[in-house]
N, C-alpha and C positions, 0 to 999 in steps of 0.2 A: 504494499500499499504506499503510495507517494505522499507527499505533503498534504496535510488535511486542508480541504477547501476553505473552510471557515477561517483557518489560521492564515491562509493566503490572503483572505479579505481583510484580516486584521493587521497586515504587514505595515501599512503606512501608520496606523495608530501606535503600533509597538515601537516603530522607528521614532516617532515623535517622543515617546516616553524616554527612550534610550538616549536620544540627543539632549533632551532636557536634563537628564541625570548627568550626562557628560559635561555639560556647561556649568554644573554646580556640584563639583566634587567635594566630598567630606572625608575625614581621616578617622580611622579606628572606631572608637565608640561615639564620636561626635557626628553621628550621621542623622541629626535630628530632622533636617529638611527632607532628606530621603526617606527616612522611616515614616514621617508624616504623609508624604506622597503616596508611599506604598499602601499605608493603612487606609487613607481615603479611597484609593482605588479598589482595594479589596471590599470595602463596605459598598461602594457603589456597584460593584459586580454582583453582589448579593450572597457573599459568603456567609455561612451559617454562623460563624463566630470569627471575630478579628481581635486579636490580643496584642497589645503593643508593650514595650518595656521589659521583654523577656531577655535575660542576659543584657540588662541595662538598656539597650536600644533596639533589640531585635523585634521583629514583627512576625506573627504567626497568623495564618488564615486557615479556617476549617471548612472543608466542601464535602458534604455528604452526598452519596449517590442516590438515585432513585430507589435503590433496594439497599437495605442494610443488613441483610441476613447473614452475610459472611462475616461481619464484625472485624474485617481486616482493615488496618490502618497503615498507610505508607507515607513517608515524609520525603518531600522534594525540597531541596535546599539551594538557595542562591546567595551569594555574598554581595554586599552593598558598598563597601568602603573603597576609597581611592588611595593614591600614593602621594608622598611629599615630593613631587617631581614637577619642574616647570615644563609646560607643554611646548613642543617645538612645531606643532602643526598649525597651519593657517586654515581654520575651518569656520563656517558660520556659526557653529555651536561650540567653538573652542572654549576651554576652561576660562571662567570668569574670576577665578580665585587665584592670585599669584602664588606660585610655588606648590600647587596641588593639581593633580590631574588624574583621570581614570586611565591608567597606563597598563592595567591588567585585563580590562574587559568586564569588570564587575558591573558596569552600567548595562551592558549587554546581557549578562546573566540575570540581573534583576528584571530587566524589560521582558526577556523571554519567559521567565517564570510568571510574571504578571499576565502576559498574554495567555499562557496556558490556564491560569486561574480564572480569567474572564471566560474562556471556552468551557472549562469544566463547570463553572457556576451556571452557565446557560444550559448546557446539555444534560449534565448529571447522568451520563449514560454508562454508569458502573455500580457495582454492589460493594459498598464498603465506604471508607472515608479517605480523602486525600488531604494531607496537611501541607500546606506551602509555607516554607520557612525562609524568612529574609534575614540574613545574619550580619551583624556588624564585625568589625576587627578581625578579618581574616589575615590581613597583612601585618602579622606579627603580634597581634594582640589576643589570639586564641579566643575569638568570639564564639566559635563552636563549643568550646568548654564552658564558657560562661553561660551559654543557653542550656547546656546539659545540667550544669550546677544549679540552675534555676528551675529544675525539674521538667524540662521540655518533654522528655519521654513519658514521665509519669502523668503529667497534666493532660496530654492528648493521646496517650495509649499507642505510641508509634512502635510498629514492629519491624519496619525495615526503613533504611535510609538510601536515598539516590542522590547523587551530585553530578555536575557537568561544569566543564571549563572549556574555553576556546583554546585553539592550538594553532598559533601562526606557522606557516609553512605547510600545513595540511590543506589540501584543496577544500574549498566551500562545498558542502554537500557530502563530505566524507566524515567518518567517525573512527575513534581509535580506543581500544580498551584492552586490558589484560587481567587475568586473575592473579591473586597473590600480591607480593610487595610491588607497589607501583610508583610510589613517590617516597622520598627519604625522610627519615627523622631529621630534625633541625635543632641543634643545641647552641646555646650562646657560650663563648669562650671569652673571659676577661682575665688578663695577665697583668698583675701589678708588680713592677720591679723597683727595688730601692737599692741604690749604691751610695757613693759619696760624691756629691758635686765638687767641681773644681774649675779653675780657669782652663780654658782650652789649650793654653800654652803649657800647662803642667799637668798633663793627664796622669803622670805617675803619682801625683798627690791625691788622686781620687779613685773611685771605681766607676768606670764609664758605663752608665746605663743604656746608652744608645747601642754601644757595641754589644752588650749582654742582649738587648732586645733583638738585634739583628741575628746573633748566633742561635737565639731561641727559635726565631722564625725558620731559619735554615734547618736546624735539628728536628723541628716538628715534622718537616716533610718526610723524614725517615720512618715516621710511624706508619703511614699508609704503605709506602714502598717496600718496607722491611718487616712489618709486624702483621699487616692484614693479609689474609689468605688472598692470592692473586685472582682466585675465581670468585671473589666476593668484592663488594664495593664499599669505599669509604673516601671522604674528602675532608681535609682540614684547611681552611682559608683564613689567614690573618688579613683583615680588611682595614684596620685602623692602626696607626702608630702615632701615639700622642707623646711629643717629647720636646722639651726646651722652650725658651722664651727669646733667645738671642743667638747671635752667631759666634760668640766667643766664651760660652759658659757650657760645660758638660753638666746636664741636669741631674739633680738628686734622684728624681723619680721618672719613670716611663710607664705608660699603659699601652698594651696591645689589646686589640679586640677582634673577634671574628666569630667563625661558625664551624661546627663539626657535623658532618652528615653521613648517614649510613642507611642501608636497606635491610639491615639484619640486627636483631637485638644483641646478639653477642658481639658484634663488631662495634656496636654502640658502647657497649660495656668496656671493650678493649681501648677504644679511643679515649674514653674518660680517664681510665687507669693510666695509660701511657703518657697522656698529656701531663698529668701530675708529675709523673717520674722525670720526663724530659725537661720540663719547665724548671722544677726545682733543682734537678741535678745540673742543668746548664748554668743556672745562676750561681750555684755553689762553686762551680769550677772557676769562676771569675771573682769570687769573693762578694757577690751581691746576694740579696734575698729576693725571692719572687713567690707571689701568691697567685694560684690559679683559681678562679671561680668558674665553675662549670655548671651551667644552668640548663636542665633539660627542658625543652620546649615541645614542639610538635612530634608525636611519635610517627612511626612508619605508617604510610597509608597502605592498608592491605585490603585489596578487593576480595570479597567472598566468591568462591567459585561458582556456587548455583546461581546467585544473583547476578554475577558478571555475565554468565552465559545467557540469562534472561534479558539483561540489558542489551547485549549484543544483538540478540534476536529481534528486540523492539527497534534498534537503530537500523537493522537490515530491512525492516518493514518500510522505513522511511526512505533509506539510501540506496538499498539493494544489496545483495550478498557480497558483490565484488567491491563495494565502497566502504566497507566496515573492516578495519584491521583488528583482529581479535588477539593479536601478539605484538601489540605496541611496546617497544622497549621501555623498561622502567627509567625513571629520571630522578636526578639528585635534587631537583626542586622540592619544596615542602608545601603541605596543604593541611589545614586544620580540620578538614572534613574527616581526617583520620580519627579524631576523638569520637566522632559519631559512629564510624564503622567499628571502633573498639567496643561500643555499646550494643549495637544491633547489626545484623547482617544487612548487606547492601553492595553498592557498586559505584564507582566514580568513572565518568566516560568523558572523552575529549571529542569536541566537534571543531572541524576545520575552519580556520579564519582566513585562509587564503594566503596571498603573497603580501604579508603585512610586516611592519617592524615587529622585533621580538617583544615578549612581555617585559614590563618595566623599563621600556625604552621611551624617551621623551617624544619620539615620532610615532609611537604605537597608536592605533585606533581600531576599535571594534568595527568589524565588517558587517554593515546592516543586512547584507545578502544572506548571512548566516541565520537570521531570525526565523525564517519559515521552517528550517531544518531542526533547530534546537526547540522551538516551541512545539512542533509537531512530535518531536520525541517525547517530551513531557506528556503531552496528551495521550499518545498511544501507549506510554508506559503504564499510565493509570488504567486506561480502558482495557489494557491486556492483563494487567496484574489483578485487576478487580472486575472480571467480566460480569455483565449485567445478566 
């Protein structure tokens, strides 16, 4: 079955919603305008229940099918937040907020799920309940966990979760998915180094924290190359080096910050253990002190096998058998939908965004041609999972 006809009719409306969201980006939990707009639309669509303020600023809409005998409840999730990036695009709907833009397509995700909610509230051609979930703070704020901690599952009786994300470089009209580990865990690494400050002309009178920091960065790279099984995946990246205030003083302290990622719980444990050893040992070699703070953030996103097969079959209804990749390679990016999949079975699928700039790039833009495919996927997922 191709794109749903009614969804095709709604394309221009959904595009308008998407572009309005794009012009008014909001960060993390401060998505007040976005959440209010979502809630107003869900109420106008005739959802049976609309609840705002879940997980601080999340919004949930409940849509009951014409039949309720199955008692089955599935959750469909979209993310609402933008990124602290200055937009480089010249668009009629370019971001109106300096230093903020929708550089990951969450405007498209939200708009497509709103389109599906409108269709499902109109037709109700299913047996059970569809819960549409609009989540804040996916970009580093663990909004999914906040909604779960606010009893999302218990309040709405959700038995399965499904999520979707756009994929730059994948042709429009195609989907990709895989069972098992699909996206990496992402943990925060902070390294505070203390030495002895001194004049740059007399380094022998101090302990050079810049040198220590550089050696720590170099030595950290041996963890993945020499401690992680070559058949498994891990990556440690130091992305910030904060040191000094002038060009002729060796600073007393230095701070390094970065991220550690893996697709396996055992590798995750190994990275944390070896980082402590390498950081402290390297500092000691130079007479300095170093403290590693390792903060676990998003867990590995693991697609459940049965639900992944089901999601792929739904995508094939929309796109055709040959346009759904069921063995998409795993990736080291992270996604807090993993928290939801740790609580209930479900699957996370990718939909092609065409030849666009990459995610988190200042020239990225969600492709509005994707809307009929993504929205139809949501509609058919509900109607297939909850047959009337």
